[in-house]
Short mmCIF file of the C-alpha atoms (twelve columns), coordinates in Angstrom:
data_MODEL
# 
_entry.id   MODEL 
# 
loop_
_atom_site.group_PDB 
_atom_site.id 
_atom_site.type_symbol 
_atom_site.label_atom_id 
_atom_site.label_alt_id 
_atom_site.label_comp_id 
_atom_site.label_asym_id 
_atom_site.label_seq_id 
_atom_site.Cartn_x 
_atom_site.Cartn_y 
_atom_site.Cartn_z 
_atom_site.pdbx_PDB_model_num 
ATOM 1   C CA . UNK A 1   -9.009  43.228  -69.648 1 
ATOM 2   C CA . UNK A 2   -5.568  41.774  -69.030 1 
ATOM 3   C CA . UNK A 3   -3.609  45.270  -69.146 1 
ATOM 4   C CA . UNK A 4   -0.452  44.392  -71.487 1 
ATOM 5   C CA . UNK A 5   2.385   45.477  -72.600 1 
ATOM 6   C CA . UNK A 6   3.052   46.492  -76.002 1 
ATOM 7   C CA . UNK A 7   5.210   43.263  -76.331 1 
ATOM 8   C CA . UNK A 8   2.951   41.277  -74.258 1 
ATOM 9   C CA . UNK A 9   -0.272  42.413  -76.870 1 
ATOM 10  C CA . UNK A 10  1.684   41.702  -79.996 1 
ATOM 11  C CA . UNK A 11  3.018   38.444  -78.400 1 
ATOM 12  C CA . UNK A 12  -0.407  37.378  -77.634 1 
ATOM 13  C CA . UNK A 13  -1.898  38.619  -81.248 1 
ATOM 14  C CA . UNK A 14  0.817   36.217  -82.586 1 
ATOM 15  C CA . UNK A 15  -0.526  33.400  -80.303 1 
ATOM 16  C CA . UNK A 16  -4.222  33.966  -82.103 1 
ATOM 17  C CA . UNK A 17  -3.143  34.066  -85.422 1 
ATOM 18  C CA . UNK A 18  -2.167  30.596  -84.965 1 
ATOM 19  C CA . UNK A 19  -5.757  29.105  -84.727 1 
ATOM 20  C CA . UNK A 20  -4.949  25.715  -84.528 1 
ATOM 21  C CA . UNK A 21  -3.114  26.513  -81.130 1 
ATOM 22  C CA . UNK A 22  -6.138  28.574  -80.300 1 
ATOM 23  C CA . UNK A 23  -8.547  26.270  -80.374 1 
ATOM 24  C CA . UNK A 24  -7.118  23.779  -78.845 1 
ATOM 25  C CA . UNK A 25  -6.810  26.105  -76.048 1 
ATOM 26  C CA . UNK A 26  -10.317 26.355  -75.329 1 
ATOM 27  C CA . UNK A 27  -10.705 22.949  -76.268 1 
ATOM 28  C CA . UNK A 28  -8.260  21.408  -73.455 1 
ATOM 29  C CA . UNK A 29  -10.211 24.026  -70.944 1 
ATOM 30  C CA . UNK A 30  -13.521 22.934  -72.138 1 
ATOM 31  C CA . UNK A 31  -12.465 19.362  -71.561 1 
ATOM 32  C CA . UNK A 32  -10.911 20.122  -68.417 1 
ATOM 33  C CA . UNK A 33  -13.467 22.164  -66.831 1 
ATOM 34  C CA . UNK A 34  -15.509 18.607  -67.789 1 
ATOM 35  C CA . UNK A 35  -13.456 16.217  -66.163 1 
ATOM 36  C CA . UNK A 36  -12.993 18.636  -63.439 1 
ATOM 37  C CA . UNK A 37  -17.276 18.371  -62.732 1 
ATOM 38  C CA . UNK A 38  -17.149 14.388  -63.290 1 
ATOM 39  C CA . UNK A 39  -19.946 13.854  -60.039 1 
ATOM 40  C CA . UNK A 40  -22.019 15.615  -62.323 1 
ATOM 41  C CA . UNK A 41  -21.696 14.010  -65.201 1 
ATOM 42  C CA . UNK A 42  -21.385 10.566  -64.378 1 
ATOM 43  C CA . UNK A 43  -22.690 9.550   -60.927 1 
ATOM 44  C CA . UNK A 44  -24.813 6.027   -59.458 1 
ATOM 45  C CA . UNK A 45  -26.080 8.407   -57.020 1 
ATOM 46  C CA . UNK A 46  -28.834 11.061  -57.735 1 
ATOM 47  C CA . UNK A 47  -27.778 14.783  -58.131 1 
ATOM 48  C CA . UNK A 48  -31.037 15.704  -56.510 1 
ATOM 49  C CA . UNK A 49  -33.877 13.966  -54.624 1 
ATOM 50  C CA . UNK A 50  -37.639 15.169  -54.240 1 
ATOM 51  C CA . UNK A 51  -38.645 13.192  -51.111 1 
ATOM 52  C CA . UNK A 52  -42.315 14.583  -49.111 1 
ATOM 53  C CA . UNK A 53  -41.580 18.251  -49.812 1 
ATOM 54  C CA . UNK A 54  -37.543 17.758  -48.857 1 
ATOM 55  C CA . UNK A 55  -34.763 18.229  -51.022 1 
ATOM 56  C CA . UNK A 56  -31.541 15.391  -50.673 1 
ATOM 57  C CA . UNK A 57  -28.438 16.055  -52.297 1 
ATOM 58  C CA . UNK A 58  -26.384 12.504  -52.162 1 
ATOM 59  C CA . UNK A 59  -24.051 14.024  -54.425 1 
ATOM 60  C CA . UNK A 60  -22.765 15.499  -52.029 1 
ATOM 61  C CA . UNK A 61  -24.317 14.322  -48.714 1 
ATOM 62  C CA . UNK A 62  -24.513 10.797  -47.565 1 
ATOM 63  C CA . UNK A 63  -28.260 9.204   -46.225 1 
ATOM 64  C CA . UNK A 64  -29.596 6.423   -45.116 1 
ATOM 65  C CA . UNK A 65  -32.421 4.371   -45.840 1 
ATOM 66  C CA . UNK A 66  -34.610 5.230   -43.528 1 
ATOM 67  C CA . UNK A 67  -34.735 8.158   -44.625 1 
ATOM 68  C CA . UNK A 68  -36.811 7.308   -47.596 1 
ATOM 69  C CA . UNK A 69  -38.805 4.616   -46.023 1 
ATOM 70  C CA . UNK A 70  -36.658 1.713   -46.112 1 
ATOM 71  C CA . UNK A 71  -35.008 -0.632  -43.289 1 
ATOM 72  C CA . UNK A 72  -31.537 -0.136  -43.437 1 
ATOM 73  C CA . UNK A 73  -29.688 2.098   -41.405 1 
ATOM 74  C CA . UNK A 74  -27.192 2.154   -44.213 1 
ATOM 75  C CA . UNK A 75  -26.834 4.173   -47.649 1 
ATOM 76  C CA . UNK A 76  -29.272 3.515   -50.380 1 
ATOM 77  C CA . UNK A 77  -28.624 1.949   -53.369 1 
ATOM 78  C CA . UNK A 78  -30.167 5.042   -55.872 1 
ATOM 79  C CA . UNK A 79  -30.689 2.705   -58.601 1 
ATOM 80  C CA . UNK A 80  -32.204 -0.296  -57.604 1 
ATOM 81  C CA . UNK A 81  -35.625 -1.315  -58.189 1 
ATOM 82  C CA . UNK A 82  -36.331 -0.412  -54.123 1 
ATOM 83  C CA . UNK A 83  -35.245 2.496   -53.361 1 
ATOM 84  C CA . UNK A 84  -36.723 3.926   -56.721 1 
ATOM 85  C CA . UNK A 85  -39.821 2.824   -55.517 1 
ATOM 86  C CA . UNK A 86  -39.694 4.027   -51.963 1 
ATOM 87  C CA . UNK A 87  -39.290 7.396   -53.026 1 
ATOM 88  C CA . UNK A 88  -41.714 7.084   -56.225 1 
ATOM 89  C CA . UNK A 89  -44.312 6.155   -54.262 1 
ATOM 90  C CA . UNK A 90  -44.511 9.021   -51.822 1 
ATOM 91  C CA . UNK A 91  -44.689 11.438  -54.581 1 
ATOM 92  C CA . UNK A 92  -40.675 12.003  -55.011 1 
ATOM 93  C CA . UNK A 93  -38.338 11.823  -57.781 1 
ATOM 94  C CA . UNK A 94  -34.732 11.636  -58.261 1 
ATOM 95  C CA . UNK A 95  -32.551 13.395  -60.871 1 
ATOM 96  C CA . UNK A 96  -29.590 11.321  -62.333 1 
ATOM 97  C CA . UNK A 97  -26.279 12.812  -63.839 1 
ATOM 98  C CA . UNK A 98  -25.785 11.961  -68.088 1 
ATOM 99  C CA . UNK A 99  -24.267 8.956   -67.193 1 
ATOM 100 C CA . UNK A 100 -25.483 6.929   -63.960 1 
ATOM 101 C CA . UNK A 101 -22.448 5.157   -63.189 1 
ATOM 102 C CA . UNK A 102 -19.790 6.838   -61.369 1 
ATOM 103 C CA . UNK A 103 -15.730 5.137   -62.349 1 
ATOM 104 C CA . UNK A 104 -16.158 2.049   -59.534 1 
ATOM 105 C CA . UNK A 105 -19.988 0.947   -59.965 1 
ATOM 106 C CA . UNK A 106 -20.763 -2.468  -61.390 1 
ATOM 107 C CA . UNK A 107 -23.470 -2.686  -63.793 1 
ATOM 108 C CA . UNK A 108 -24.876 -6.179  -62.229 1 
ATOM 109 C CA . UNK A 109 -27.456 -5.793  -65.144 1 
ATOM 110 C CA . UNK A 110 -25.321 -6.485  -68.370 1 
ATOM 111 C CA . UNK A 111 -26.925 -8.189  -70.844 1 
ATOM 112 C CA . UNK A 112 -23.879 -9.804  -72.221 1 
ATOM 113 C CA . UNK A 113 -20.454 -11.056 -70.102 1 
ATOM 114 C CA . UNK A 114 -18.278 -8.650  -69.769 1 
ATOM 115 C CA . UNK A 115 -16.178 -6.895  -71.657 1 
ATOM 116 C CA . UNK A 116 -19.531 -5.795  -72.918 1 
ATOM 117 C CA . UNK A 117 -20.196 -3.410  -76.116 1 
ATOM 118 C CA . UNK A 118 -20.932 -0.145  -76.541 1 
ATOM 119 C CA . UNK A 119 -25.010 0.261   -75.907 1 
ATOM 120 C CA . UNK A 120 -27.309 2.941   -74.760 1 
ATOM 121 C CA . UNK A 121 -26.637 1.728   -71.273 1 
ATOM 122 C CA . UNK A 122 -23.241 2.100   -71.309 1 
ATOM 123 C CA . UNK A 123 -22.573 4.555   -74.183 1 
ATOM 124 C CA . UNK A 124 -18.838 3.385   -74.692 1 
ATOM 125 C CA . UNK A 125 -19.137 -0.377  -72.830 1 
ATOM 126 C CA . UNK A 126 -18.034 -1.537  -69.787 1 
ATOM 127 C CA . UNK A 127 -14.032 -2.722  -68.788 1 
ATOM 128 C CA . UNK A 128 -13.494 -6.985  -67.590 1 
ATOM 129 C CA . UNK A 129 -14.905 -5.664  -64.334 1 
ATOM 130 C CA . UNK A 130 -18.159 -4.258  -65.501 1 
ATOM 131 C CA . UNK A 131 -17.306 -1.006  -65.023 1 
ATOM 132 C CA . UNK A 132 -18.608 1.833   -67.215 1 
ATOM 133 C CA . UNK A 133 -15.972 2.667   -69.454 1 
ATOM 134 C CA . UNK A 134 -17.222 6.820   -70.689 1 
ATOM 135 C CA . UNK A 135 -17.299 7.106   -66.447 1 
ATOM 136 C CA . UNK A 136 -13.631 5.977   -66.249 1 
ATOM 137 C CA . UNK A 137 -12.294 7.795   -69.249 1 
ATOM 138 C CA . UNK A 138 -13.605 10.707  -67.770 1 
ATOM 139 C CA . UNK A 139 -12.227 10.031  -64.241 1 
ATOM 140 C CA . UNK A 140 -8.872  8.958   -65.851 1 
ATOM 141 C CA . UNK A 141 -8.559  12.082  -67.374 1 
ATOM 142 C CA . UNK A 142 -9.467  13.959  -64.441 1 
ATOM 143 C CA . UNK A 143 -6.120  11.714  -62.606 1 
ATOM 144 C CA . UNK A 144 -3.855  12.726  -65.018 1 
ATOM 145 C CA . UNK A 145 -3.988  16.333  -66.319 1 
ATOM 146 C CA . UNK A 146 -4.227  17.078  -62.509 1 
ATOM 147 C CA . UNK A 147 -1.460  14.810  -61.916 1 
ATOM 148 C CA . UNK A 148 0.590   16.459  -64.969 1 
ATOM 149 C CA . UNK A 149 -0.077  20.042  -64.028 1 
ATOM 150 C CA . UNK A 150 0.118   19.965  -60.097 1 
ATOM 151 C CA . UNK A 151 4.497   18.118  -61.488 1 
ATOM 152 C CA . UNK A 152 4.809   20.862  -63.787 1 
ATOM 153 C CA . UNK A 153 3.894   23.722  -61.358 1 
ATOM 154 C CA . UNK A 154 6.724   22.716  -59.216 1 
ATOM 155 C CA . UNK A 155 9.205   21.497  -62.396 1 
ATOM 156 C CA . UNK A 156 9.032   25.625  -62.929 1 
ATOM 157 C CA . UNK A 157 9.428   26.846  -59.488 1 
ATOM 158 C CA . UNK A 158 12.370  23.407  -58.955 1 
ATOM 159 C CA . UNK A 159 14.170  24.029  -62.421 1 
ATOM 160 C CA . UNK A 160 13.986  28.221  -62.280 1 
ATOM 161 C CA . UNK A 161 15.663  28.356  -58.796 1 
ATOM 162 C CA . UNK A 162 18.068  26.281  -60.061 1 
ATOM 163 C CA . UNK A 163 18.350  27.802  -63.514 1 
ATOM 164 C CA . UNK A 164 18.800  30.872  -62.234 1 
ATOM 165 C CA . UNK A 165 21.281  30.640  -59.169 1 
ATOM 166 C CA . UNK A 166 23.269  28.578  -62.035 1 
ATOM 167 C CA . UNK A 167 23.551  31.245  -63.931 1 
ATOM 168 C CA . UNK A 168 23.389  34.151  -62.248 1 
ATOM 169 C CA . UNK A 169 26.054  33.344  -59.861 1 
ATOM 170 C CA . UNK A 170 28.505  31.421  -62.008 1 
ATOM 171 C CA . UNK A 171 31.796  30.274  -61.253 1 
ATOM 172 C CA . UNK A 172 31.583  27.181  -58.344 1 
ATOM 173 C CA . UNK A 173 27.587  27.383  -57.864 1 
ATOM 174 C CA . UNK A 174 27.059  26.729  -61.910 1 
ATOM 175 C CA . UNK A 175 29.744  23.691  -61.815 1 
ATOM 176 C CA . UNK A 176 28.602  22.055  -58.778 1 
ATOM 177 C CA . UNK A 177 25.244  22.772  -60.478 1 
ATOM 178 C CA . UNK A 178 26.250  21.104  -63.669 1 
ATOM 179 C CA . UNK A 179 27.818  18.438  -62.365 1 
ATOM 180 C CA . UNK A 180 24.688  17.660  -59.528 1 
ATOM 181 C CA . UNK A 181 22.436  17.985  -63.176 1 
ATOM 182 C CA . UNK A 182 24.748  14.799  -64.789 1 
ATOM 183 C CA . UNK A 183 24.190  12.406  -61.900 1 
ATOM 184 C CA . UNK A 184 21.013  13.128  -61.608 1 
ATOM 185 C CA . UNK A 185 19.509  12.890  -64.633 1 
ATOM 186 C CA . UNK A 186 21.392  10.486  -65.373 1 
ATOM 187 C CA . UNK A 187 19.056  8.009   -62.601 1 
ATOM 188 C CA . UNK A 188 16.514  5.741   -64.360 1 
ATOM 189 C CA . UNK A 189 13.551  7.198   -63.348 1 
ATOM 190 C CA . UNK A 190 10.954  4.132   -63.969 1 
ATOM 191 C CA . UNK A 191 13.234  1.695   -62.725 1 
ATOM 192 C CA . UNK A 192 13.826  3.633   -59.729 1 
ATOM 193 C CA . UNK A 193 9.926   4.034   -59.551 1 
ATOM 194 C CA . UNK A 194 9.414   0.524   -60.566 1 
ATOM 195 C CA . UNK A 195 11.555  -0.713  -57.609 1 
ATOM 196 C CA . UNK A 196 10.266  1.654   -55.145 1 
ATOM 197 C CA . UNK A 197 6.908   0.630   -55.860 1 
ATOM 198 C CA . UNK A 198 8.218   -3.303  -54.544 1 
ATOM 199 C CA . UNK A 199 8.637   -1.391  -50.798 1 
ATOM 200 C CA . UNK A 200 5.892   0.876   -51.146 1 
ATOM 201 C CA . UNK A 201 2.504   1.430   -51.897 1 
ATOM 202 C CA . UNK A 202 1.808   3.730   -55.020 1 
ATOM 203 C CA . UNK A 203 -1.064  6.813   -54.800 1 
ATOM 204 C CA . UNK A 204 -1.095  9.904   -56.278 1 
ATOM 205 C CA . UNK A 205 0.922   11.988  -53.836 1 
ATOM 206 C CA . UNK A 206 3.844   9.032   -53.791 1 
ATOM 207 C CA . UNK A 207 4.206   8.859   -57.523 1 
ATOM 208 C CA . UNK A 208 3.779   12.871  -58.059 1 
ATOM 209 C CA . UNK A 209 7.168   13.271  -55.806 1 
ATOM 210 C CA . UNK A 210 9.146   10.735  -56.835 1 
ATOM 211 C CA . UNK A 211 8.376   12.441  -61.077 1 
ATOM 212 C CA . UNK A 212 8.817   15.471  -59.303 1 
ATOM 213 C CA . UNK A 213 12.641  14.806  -58.754 1 
ATOM 214 C CA . UNK A 214 13.244  14.692  -61.742 1 
ATOM 215 C CA . UNK A 215 11.269  16.680  -64.045 1 
ATOM 216 C CA . UNK A 216 12.662  20.060  -63.182 1 
ATOM 217 C CA . UNK A 217 15.723  18.920  -65.097 1 
ATOM 218 C CA . UNK A 218 14.079  19.925  -68.192 1 
ATOM 219 C CA . UNK A 219 14.332  23.485  -67.701 1 
ATOM 220 C CA . UNK A 220 17.527  23.943  -65.925 1 
ATOM 221 C CA . UNK A 221 19.579  24.634  -68.722 1 
ATOM 222 C CA . UNK A 222 17.008  26.905  -70.579 1 
ATOM 223 C CA . UNK A 223 16.904  29.436  -67.169 1 
ATOM 224 C CA . UNK A 224 20.672  29.023  -66.759 1 
ATOM 225 C CA . UNK A 225 21.456  30.182  -70.261 1 
ATOM 226 C CA . UNK A 226 18.959  33.146  -70.074 1 
ATOM 227 C CA . UNK A 227 20.665  34.258  -66.570 1 
ATOM 228 C CA . UNK A 228 24.091  33.507  -67.893 1 
ATOM 229 C CA . UNK A 229 23.214  36.235  -70.774 1 
ATOM 230 C CA . UNK A 230 20.911  38.507  -68.901 1 
ATOM 231 C CA . UNK A 231 23.712  39.756  -65.690 1 
ATOM 232 C CA . UNK A 232 25.653  40.397  -68.499 1 
ATOM 233 C CA . UNK A 233 23.168  43.479  -69.676 1 
ATOM 234 C CA . UNK A 234 24.198  46.497  -69.536 1 
ATOM 235 C CA . UNK A 235 20.194  47.399  -67.426 1 
ATOM 236 C CA . UNK A 236 21.341  44.993  -65.218 1 
ATOM 237 C CA . UNK A 237 24.913  46.087  -64.466 1 
ATOM 238 C CA . UNK A 238 23.752  49.888  -64.081 1 
ATOM 239 C CA . UNK A 239 20.496  47.844  -61.932 1 
ATOM 240 C CA . UNK A 240 22.901  46.262  -59.945 1 
ATOM 241 C CA . UNK A 241 25.205  50.226  -59.571 1 
ATOM 242 C CA . UNK A 242 22.619  51.870  -58.179 1 
ATOM 243 C CA . UNK A 243 22.737  49.315  -54.879 1 
ATOM 244 C CA . UNK A 244 19.797  46.732  -56.150 1 
ATOM 245 C CA . UNK A 245 19.932  43.349  -54.524 1 
ATOM 246 C CA . UNK A 246 21.127  40.224  -55.882 1 
ATOM 247 C CA . UNK A 247 17.117  38.456  -55.942 1 
ATOM 248 C CA . UNK A 248 15.495  41.713  -56.804 1 
ATOM 249 C CA . UNK A 249 18.090  41.763  -59.944 1 
ATOM 250 C CA . UNK A 250 16.866  38.151  -60.774 1 
ATOM 251 C CA . UNK A 251 12.998  39.022  -60.257 1 
ATOM 252 C CA . UNK A 252 12.644  42.179  -61.370 1 
ATOM 253 C CA . UNK A 253 15.524  42.539  -64.219 1 
ATOM 254 C CA . UNK A 254 16.374  39.135  -65.688 1 
ATOM 255 C CA . UNK A 255 13.523  36.319  -64.029 1 
ATOM 256 C CA . UNK A 256 10.938  38.049  -67.196 1 
ATOM 257 C CA . UNK A 257 12.900  37.205  -69.740 1 
ATOM 258 C CA . UNK A 258 14.032  34.533  -68.716 1 
ATOM 259 C CA . UNK A 259 10.107  32.975  -68.597 1 
ATOM 260 C CA . UNK A 260 9.901   34.202  -71.989 1 
ATOM 261 C CA . UNK A 261 11.520  30.470  -73.129 1 
ATOM 262 C CA . UNK A 262 10.537  28.844  -70.502 1 
ATOM 263 C CA . UNK A 263 6.813   29.236  -71.390 1 
ATOM 264 C CA . UNK A 264 7.060   26.725  -74.439 1 
ATOM 265 C CA . UNK A 265 8.508   23.991  -72.405 1 
ATOM 266 C CA . UNK A 266 5.322   24.134  -70.495 1 
ATOM 267 C CA . UNK A 267 2.302   22.182  -72.531 1 
ATOM 268 C CA . UNK A 268 5.721   20.091  -73.487 1 
ATOM 269 C CA . UNK A 269 6.627   19.108  -70.032 1 
ATOM 270 C CA . UNK A 270 2.000   18.195  -69.263 1 
ATOM 271 C CA . UNK A 271 2.233   15.722  -72.660 1 
ATOM 272 C CA . UNK A 272 5.708   14.637  -70.967 1 
ATOM 273 C CA . UNK A 273 4.049   13.645  -67.425 1 
ATOM 274 C CA . UNK A 274 0.394   12.236  -68.385 1 
ATOM 275 C CA . UNK A 275 2.011   10.347  -71.604 1 
ATOM 276 C CA . UNK A 276 5.051   8.955   -68.207 1 
ATOM 277 C CA . UNK A 277 2.011   8.129   -65.575 1 
ATOM 278 C CA . UNK A 278 -0.172  6.771   -68.009 1 
ATOM 279 C CA . UNK A 279 3.402   4.554   -68.897 1 
ATOM 280 C CA . UNK A 280 3.423   3.670   -65.227 1 
ATOM 281 C CA . UNK A 281 -0.605  2.633   -64.896 1 
ATOM 282 C CA . UNK A 282 -0.023  0.349   -67.902 1 
ATOM 283 C CA . UNK A 283 2.517   -1.769  -66.452 1 
ATOM 284 C CA . UNK A 284 1.258   -2.197  -63.189 1 
ATOM 285 C CA . UNK A 285 3.428   0.476   -61.095 1 
ATOM 286 C CA . UNK A 286 1.095   3.830   -61.091 1 
ATOM 287 C CA . UNK A 287 -2.056  4.676   -59.165 1 
ATOM 288 C CA . UNK A 288 -3.450  2.594   -56.280 1 
ATOM 289 C CA . UNK A 289 -5.488  -0.596  -58.014 1 
ATOM 290 C CA . UNK A 290 -9.347  0.234   -58.873 1 
ATOM 291 C CA . UNK A 291 -8.758  3.680   -59.786 1 
ATOM 292 C CA . UNK A 292 -9.769  5.191   -62.660 1 
ATOM 293 C CA . UNK A 293 -6.809  5.040   -65.300 1 
ATOM 294 C CA . UNK A 294 -6.004  5.702   -68.505 1 
ATOM 295 C CA . UNK A 295 -3.566  3.349   -68.508 1 
ATOM 296 C CA . UNK A 296 -5.173  1.444   -66.736 1 
ATOM 297 C CA . UNK A 297 -7.628  0.932   -70.175 1 
ATOM 298 C CA . UNK A 298 -5.101  0.314   -72.006 1 
ATOM 299 C CA . UNK A 299 -3.535  -3.034  -69.805 1 
ATOM 300 C CA . UNK A 300 -7.016  -3.700  -70.069 1 
ATOM 301 C CA . UNK A 301 -7.178  -3.376  -74.185 1 
ATOM 302 C CA . UNK A 302 -4.552  -5.739  -74.427 1 
ATOM 303 C CA . UNK A 303 -5.279  -8.577  -71.906 1 
ATOM 304 C CA . UNK A 304 -8.988  -8.231  -73.580 1 
ATOM 305 C CA . UNK A 305 -8.732  -8.064  -77.437 1 
ATOM 306 C CA . UNK A 306 -11.922 -9.395  -78.376 1 
ATOM 307 C CA . UNK A 307 -13.389 -6.175  -76.996 1 
ATOM 308 C CA . UNK A 308 -11.657 -3.160  -79.519 1 
ATOM 309 C CA . UNK A 309 -13.537 -0.586  -78.193 1 
ATOM 310 C CA . UNK A 310 -11.614 -0.296  -74.878 1 
ATOM 311 C CA . UNK A 311 -8.272  0.276   -76.656 1 
ATOM 312 C CA . UNK A 312 -10.276 2.585   -79.351 1 
ATOM 313 C CA . UNK A 313 -11.592 4.543   -76.634 1 
ATOM 314 C CA . UNK A 314 -8.223  4.668   -74.377 1 
ATOM 315 C CA . UNK A 315 -6.286  6.095   -77.510 1 
ATOM 316 C CA . UNK A 316 -8.750  8.478   -79.023 1 
ATOM 317 C CA . UNK A 317 -8.640  10.077  -75.090 1 
ATOM 318 C CA . UNK A 318 -5.131  9.898   -75.157 1 
ATOM 319 C CA . UNK A 319 -4.682  11.036  -78.585 1 
ATOM 320 C CA . UNK A 320 -6.823  14.407  -77.967 1 
ATOM 321 C CA . UNK A 321 -5.399  15.176  -74.865 1 
ATOM 322 C CA . UNK A 322 -2.035  15.385  -76.519 1 
ATOM 323 C CA . UNK A 323 -2.430  16.509  -79.340 1 
ATOM 324 C CA . UNK A 324 -4.559  19.679  -77.531 1 
ATOM 325 C CA . UNK A 325 -1.028  20.434  -75.650 1 
ATOM 326 C CA . UNK A 326 1.070   20.124  -78.578 1 
ATOM 327 C CA . UNK A 327 -0.580  22.399  -80.858 1 
ATOM 328 C CA . UNK A 328 -0.853  25.146  -77.652 1 
ATOM 329 C CA . UNK A 329 2.643   24.222  -77.041 1 
ATOM 330 C CA . UNK A 330 3.160   25.067  -80.816 1 
ATOM 331 C CA . UNK A 331 1.151   28.339  -80.351 1 
ATOM 332 C CA . UNK A 332 3.383   29.130  -77.872 1 
ATOM 333 C CA . UNK A 333 6.663   28.862  -79.227 1 
ATOM 334 C CA . UNK A 334 5.460   30.920  -82.329 1 
ATOM 335 C CA . UNK A 335 4.547   34.065  -80.310 1 
ATOM 336 C CA . UNK A 336 7.588   34.376  -77.654 1 
ATOM 337 C CA . UNK A 337 9.791   33.511  -80.688 1 
ATOM 338 C CA . UNK A 338 12.241  36.086  -80.858 1 
ATOM 339 C CA . UNK A 339 12.900  36.242  -84.063 1 
ATOM 340 C CA . UNK A 340 9.073   37.491  -85.121 1 
# 
């Protein structure tokens, strides 16, 4: 049990009182955990194989076909009838994931041309490259959420540091910081990413680095205002008179109050990061080709209007994730509202 202060317990109670935000938090955590375990839910390799009284786990290790009585020294296609027969003829068996397709698995056994509609084999159909849509949604959502969470963590560290220095010291530090912030925020982020993608092959970390250069600006003004107010409070002046250093004053006495308003912004920063990555993938300037992405799925829906399941799946996945984050943000705002 967390050892919360009376104020922290009241805030937690107000957060729980917002039932929509409270249940949205748990649903979001459950969905995120499922996405993190994507390889156990959607995979074209068996989770486990029992063959000749031995256990094999292809989901975590690679094996060659000769280990199962085959002829080729390469990793086998476990979904093929040939490999299945090799294993079952020796009284072996394979345990597959509920979705026997990974995000890049091409289904060559389709009964209709790709993109094919939902079926018992592909629950949400396939895209125009015969890849399972549900598997790509699971892995695409994982990439989007991880990208947004890492970006938000970087934004918090940089934004709070910059806002704290400007608000606490003021004067020339604040003046230079504000001018730099005005110039930096005036740069067109989307156009800059499009231009740079012509020189550098986009990747997860490359996009994260570029986005991190600008995402911290959203927190600076809030933290700066809190530190400007906090540095003039009586208990801060008393602590300064007792000889505490500037870093100790900021960390122990002013930062906790500044975090109150900062925390309410975090779900909305996560929402903005997911939306930005989706837009970049939709325009073709995001993740490398072939990567599972919600934005790429929207682009496929635009190119294949005869396959409405593509657009509906992408819309429902994005609407669910973003709605949950917005509801969590509203609950945080109510919980930390000083007027409550």
